[in-house]
C-alpha positions as CSV (number, residue, x, y, z in Angstrom):
1,M,0.0,0.0,0.1
2,S,1.2,3.4,-0.9
3,M,1.1,6.0,1.9
4,D,2.7,9.2,2.9
5,I,3.8,7.8,6.3
6,L,5.3,11.1,7.4
7,N,2.1,13.2,7.0
8,H,-0.2,10.3,8.4
9,N,1.8,9.9,11.4
10,R,2.1,13.7,11.8
11,D,-1.7,14.0,11.6
12,A,-2.1,11.0,14.0
13,W,0.1,12.5,16.7
14,N,-1.7,15.9,16.4
15,R,-4.9,13.9,17.2
16,Q,-3.1,12.0,20.0
17,V,-2.6,15.4,21.6
18,E,-6.1,16.1,21.2
19,Q,-7.1,13.0,22.9
20,Q,-4.5,13.5,25.7
21,N,-2.3,10.5,25.1
22,C,0.0,10.2,28.1
23,W,3.0,11.1,26.1
24,T,1.4,14.4,25.1
25,V,0.5,15.7,28.4
26,P,2.7,18.7,29.7
27,V,4.7,18.4,32.9
28,S,3.6,20.4,35.9
29,T,5.1,23.5,37.2
30,T,6.1,21.6,40.2
31,R,8.3,19.2,38.3
32,V,9.9,22.2,36.3
33,D,10.7,23.7,39.6
34,R,12.2,20.7,41.0
35,A,14.4,20.3,37.9
36,R,15.6,23.9,38.3
37,G,16.9,22.7,41.8
38,G,18.7,19.6,40.1
39,E,15.9,17.0,40.9
40,F,14.3,15.5,37.8
41,E,13.5,12.1,36.3
42,L,13.1,11.5,32.5
43,L,11.8,8.6,30.7
44,L,13.2,7.1,27.4
45,T,10.8,3.9,27.9
46,P,7.4,3.7,29.6
47,T,8.4,3.5,33.4
48,R,12.0,3.1,34.2
49,P,13.8,6.5,34.7
50,V,17.1,7.2,33.0
51,P,20.0,6.9,35.5
52,R,21.3,10.2,36.4
53,H,24.8,9.2,35.8
54,W,23.9,8.7,32.1
55,F,23.6,12.4,31.8
56,P,26.6,14.7,31.1
57,A,26.8,18.0,32.8
58,L,23.7,19.8,31.6
59,A,24.7,23.6,32.5
60,G,24.7,25.4,29.1
61,L,24.9,22.1,27.2
62,P,23.4,22.3,23.6
63,T,20.7,19.5,23.6
64,L,18.5,18.0,21.0
65,C,15.3,16.3,22.1
66,L,14.7,14.2,19.0
67,A,11.3,13.1,18.2
68,S,10.5,14.1,21.7
69,G,7.8,16.7,21.7
70,G,4.9,16.6,24.1
71,G,6.0,19.1,26.8
72,Q,7.8,16.6,28.9
73,Q,11.6,15.8,28.5
74,G,12.6,19.0,26.7
75,P,11.1,21.6,29.4
76,L,12.7,19.5,32.2
77,L,16.0,19.6,30.5
78,A,15.7,23.3,29.8
79,A,14.9,23.8,33.5
80,A,17.9,21.7,34.5
81,G,20.2,24.2,32.6
82,A,20.6,22.8,29.0
83,Q,20.1,24.7,25.9
84,V,17.3,22.8,24.4
85,T,16.0,22.1,20.9
86,V,13.0,20.0,20.5
87,F,12.5,18.5,17.1
88,D,9.3,16.5,16.3
89,N,7.1,15.7,13.4
90,S,3.9,17.0,15.2
91,P,3.2,20.7,15.5
92,F,0.8,19.9,18.1
93,Q,3.4,18.1,20.2
94,L,5.8,21.1,19.8
95,A,3.0,23.3,20.9
96,Q,3.0,21.4,24.2
97,D,6.6,22.2,24.7
98,R,6.2,25.9,23.9
99,F,3.1,26.0,26.4
100,V,5.4,24.7,29.2
101,A,8.1,27.1,28.1
102,D,5.8,30.1,28.2
103,R,4.0,28.9,31.5
104,D,7.3,28.4,33.5
105,H,9.5,31.1,31.7
106,L,11.9,28.5,30.0
107,T,14.1,29.2,27.1
108,L,13.8,26.5,24.4
109,T,13.6,26.0,20.6
110,T,11.1,24.0,18.8
111,V,11.7,22.7,15.2
112,A,9.3,20.5,13.0
113,G,10.7,17.9,10.8
114,D,11.5,14.1,10.1
115,M,13.9,12.5,12.6
116,R,15.7,10.9,9.7
117,E,16.6,14.3,8.2
118,L,18.5,16.7,10.5
119,A,20.0,19.0,7.6
120,C,18.9,22.1,9.5
121,F,21.6,21.5,12.0
122,P,25.3,21.7,11.2
123,D,27.7,19.0,12.1
124,G,28.6,18.8,15.9
125,S,25.8,21.0,16.9
126,F,24.8,19.2,20.4
127,G,26.4,17.7,23.1
128,L,23.5,15.6,24.1
129,I,20.6,13.9,22.1
130,F,17.6,12.7,24.1
131,H,15.6,10.3,21.9
132,P,12.8,8.5,23.6
133,C,10.8,5.5,22.0
134,S,9.6,7.1,18.8
135,N,11.6,5.5,15.9
136,C,8.9,2.8,15.6
137,F,7.0,5.4,13.6
138,V,9.5,5.5,10.8
139,P,10.3,2.7,8.3
140,A,13.9,3.1,8.5
141,I,16.2,4.0,11.4
142,R,19.7,3.6,10.2
143,P,19.3,7.2,8.8
144,V,18.4,8.2,12.4
145,W,21.4,7.0,13.9
146,A,23.6,8.5,11.1
147,E,22.2,12.0,11.4
148,C,22.4,11.7,15.2
149,F,26.2,10.8,14.9
150,R,26.7,13.7,12.6
151,V,24.9,16.5,14.6
152,L,26.7,15.3,17.9
153,R,29.8,16.9,18.6
154,P,32.9,14.6,19.5
155,G,32.6,13.4,23.1
156,G,28.6,14.0,22.8
157,V,26.2,11.4,24.2
158,L,23.0,9.9,22.7
159,L,20.4,8.5,25.0
160,A,17.8,6.3,23.2
161,G,14.8,4.4,23.9
162,F,13.1,1.8,21.5
163,T,10.8,-1.2,21.4
164,N,12.2,-4.7,21.3
165,P,11.0,-6.1,18.1
166,V,9.7,-9.2,19.9
167,R,6.8,-7.1,20.7
168,Y,5.9,-7.1,17.1
169,L,5.6,-10.8,16.7
170,F,2.3,-10.6,18.4
171,D,-1.0,-8.9,17.3
172,D,-1.9,-6.0,19.6
173,A,-5.7,-7.0,19.6
174,Q,-4.8,-10.5,20.6
175,I,-2.3,-9.3,23.3
176,R,-5.2,-7.3,24.9
177,Q,-7.2,-10.6,25.0
178,G,-4.4,-12.4,26.5
179,K,-3.6,-14.5,23.4
180,L,0.2,-14.6,22.8
181,Q,0.5,-16.4,19.5
182,A,3.3,-15.4,17.3
183,C,1.9,-14.3,13.9
184,H,4.2,-11.5,12.3
185,Q,7.7,-11.5,11.1
186,I,10.5,-9.1,12.0
187,P,11.2,-6.5,10.6
188,Y,7.6,-5.5,11.0
189,S,5.5,-3.1,9.3
190,D,1.8,-2.1,9.8
191,L,1.6,-1.4,6.0
192,D,2.1,-5.2,5.3
193,Q,-0.9,-6.3,7.4
194,L,-3.3,-4.0,5.6
195,A,-4.2,-6.4,2.7
196,S,-5.0,-9.2,5.0
197,S,-6.1,-7.7,8.4
198,E,-9.3,-5.8,8.9
199,H,-7.9,-4.7,12.3
200,H,-5.0,-3.0,10.6
201,R,-7.2,-1.4,8.2
202,Q,-9.3,0.1,10.9
203,I,-6.4,1.2,12.7
204,V,-5.1,3.3,9.7
205,A,-8.7,4.4,8.7
206,S,-9.2,5.6,12.1
207,G,-6.1,7.7,12.1
208,E,-3.8,5.8,14.5
209,P,-0.1,6.2,13.9
210,V,1.6,3.6,11.6
211,E,4.3,1.5,13.4
212,F,7.4,-0.4,12.5
213,G,9.1,-3.1,14.3
214,H,12.9,-2.8,13.5
215,T,15.5,-5.5,14.2
216,L,17.9,-5.5,16.9
217,E,20.6,-5.3,14.3
218,D,19.2,-2.0,13.0
219,Q,18.5,-0.6,16.5
220,I,21.8,-1.6,18.2
221,G,24.1,-2.6,15.4
222,G,22.9,0.5,13.5
223,Q,24.2,2.6,16.4
224,L,27.6,0.8,16.4
225,D,27.8,1.2,12.5
226,A,27.2,4.8,12.7
227,G,30.3,5.2,14.8
228,F,28.8,5.2,18.3
229,L,30.2,3.1,21.3
230,L,27.6,1.7,23.7
231,T,28.3,2.7,27.3
232,G,24.9,1.9,29.0
233,F,22.0,-0.5,28.4
234,Y,18.7,-1.4,30.4
235,E,15.3,-2.9,29.7
236,D,11.7,-1.9,30.7
237,R,8.3,-2.9,30.3
238,Y,4.7,-1.7,30.8
239,P,3.7,-1.4,34.5
240,A,0.5,-3.2,34.6
241,A,0.8,-6.9,33.3
242,A,-2.9,-7.2,33.6
243,S,-3.3,-4.6,30.7
244,D,-0.3,-6.0,28.9
245,P,0.0,-9.8,29.3
246,L,3.3,-9.8,27.4
247,S,4.7,-7.8,30.1
248,R,4.4,-10.7,32.4
249,Y,7.1,-12.8,30.5
250,L,9.6,-10.2,29.4
251,A,10.7,-6.6,29.1
252,T,9.7,-5.3,25.6
253,F,11.6,-1.8,25.6
254,I,15.3,-1.0,25.6
255,A,17.2,2.0,26.5
256,T,20.8,2.7,25.4
257,R,23.6,5.2,26.2
258,A,25.8,5.7,23.3
259,W,29.0,7.9,23.0
260,K,30.6,9.7,20.1
261,P,34.3,9.2,20.4
262,P,36.5,12.2,20.3
263,R,39.3,12.3,17.7
264,E,41.9,11.8,20.5
265,V,42.0,8.3,21.3
266,V,44.8,6.0,22.7
267,A,45.7,3.0,20.7
268,G,42.3,2.9,19.1
269,L,40.6,2.8,22.5
270,P,38.0,5.4,23.9
271,T,39.3,7.9,26.6
272,E,35.8,8.2,28.3
273,P,35.7,6.5,31.7
274,P,33.0,3.9,32.1
275,S,29.5,5.1,32.8
276,R,28.9,4.5,36.6
277,P,27.2,6.4,39.4
């Protein structure tokens, strides 16, 4: 099926804002005030906060919140002292970030665009990229990693969250019914199901986002192939196994900390110390 995925998912996430999807609800002033005092928690995945030692020093740090609109991560990083740019495909999501910035007197920049194409930013523009679970909404992710590597300065850090592709083995409607029968191949695309699945046709017709399940070779190997070194890793899952039976059995989300090595290396090895508390 031929579809303008970028525009479809832009409109879909605009509707998610109107429907108050949990990833579109702006943070409170209380949380912003706490972040100003150095106390903040950010999510790359559904429930598990990013370890504080994963973050570089934020004061004055040029930071890109990539495909990260919604008035949540960007404002908290700005309140913690970073120079934040929020980049997202959905204008309504970006409006949530501007709402928090205006309400709480924060300085941040919002830019609309495709996460696979960051040509508006020069090489080495940022010291930190914060990229929560969102690359499931584009059909190819290696361009995302390549652009992240390009726009990070040497020594910069990429914090990324993504879906374990095992989740896409199963049909969402069946998961909600407690039926865990593998029925899809990986890599996965909603578009491949449209010809045979009335459920998927209804999803697209109703304006839900179109999703893609990328291989771990592209998610993790793609970062390594782009030039990153991985320095941190954890898994996460939905909090309520009753509403997500798959979470009873395994974690289906992954977060990684990746580092762009500086040009100065010793015997080909990185000079950054291990990421530890």
